[in-house]
C-alpha positions in Angstrom: 108.8 -89.1 -23.8 105.2 -88.3 -22.8 103.2 -90.7 -20.7 99.9 -91.9 -22.1 97.3 -92.8 -19.5 95.1 -94.4 -22.2 97.5 -97.4 -22.5 96.1 -98.8 -19.2 92.8 -99.5 -21.0 91.3 -101.8 -23.5 88.2 -100.8 -25.5 85.4 -102.8 -27.1 84.3 -100.6 -30.0 82.1 -100.9 -33.1 83.9 -101.5 -36.4 82.8 -99.2 -39.2 82.7 -102.2 -41.5 80.6 -104.2 -39.2 81.2 -106.3 -36.1 83.2 -105.3 -33.0 86.9 -104.7 -32.3 89.0 -104.9 -29.1 91.7 -102.2 -29.0 94.3 -101.1 -26.6 93.7 -97.5 -25.5 95.6 -95.1 -27.8 96.2 -97.9 -30.3 95.3 -97.9 -34.0 95.2 -101.7 -34.6 92.7 -104.1 -33.3 93.7 -106.9 -30.9 90.7 -108.9 -32.2 87.7 -108.5 -34.5 84.4 -110.3 -33.7 81.0 -110.6 -35.3 79.1 -110.2 -32.0 79.6 -107.7 -29.2 79.4 -110.6 -26.7 82.4 -112.3 -28.3 84.3 -109.1 -28.2 83.5 -108.4 -24.6 84.4 -111.9 -23.5 87.8 -111.6 -25.3 88.3 -108.1 -24.0 87.7 -109.1 -20.4 90.2 -111.9 -20.7 92.9 -109.6 -22.2 92.1 -106.9 -19.7 92.4 -109.3 -16.7 95.7 -110.8 -18.1 97.2 -107.3 -18.6 95.6 -105.7 -15.5 93.9 -102.9 -17.4 90.6 -101.2 -17.4 88.0 -102.4 -20.0 85.7 -99.8 -21.6 82.7 -101.3 -23.4 81.2 -98.9 -26.0 77.8 -98.9 -27.5 77.2 -98.8 -31.3 77.1 -95.0 -31.1 80.6 -94.9 -29.6 79.6 -93.9 -26.1 81.0 -95.9 -23.1 78.2 -98.1 -21.7 80.2 -100.0 -19.2 83.6 -100.1 -17.5 85.3 -103.0 -15.8 88.5 -102.5 -13.7 91.0 -105.3 -13.8 94.0 -103.3 -12.7 95.1 -101.5 -9.6 92.2 -99.4 -8.4 93.4 -96.3 -6.6 89.9 -95.9 -5.1 88.6 -99.4 -4.3 85.0 -99.7 -3.0 84.7 -100.0 0.8 83.1 -103.0 2.4 
């Protein structure tokens, strides 16, 4: 069985019907749907912290705008 690196992430992404979704990396279904990006980010951060994953926050155009690490960081910052 192939290993999927994307399962260690959650994404806040725009929904094509409006609003914002929080999805597990590589997943098709949404973990939650929200009217505002702020609500989706707050929910996504909570889920990401609980599951020790990386959170990728996308802009409306789909590009990643921000990334938060809540898992094991193999290259933690020094200092």
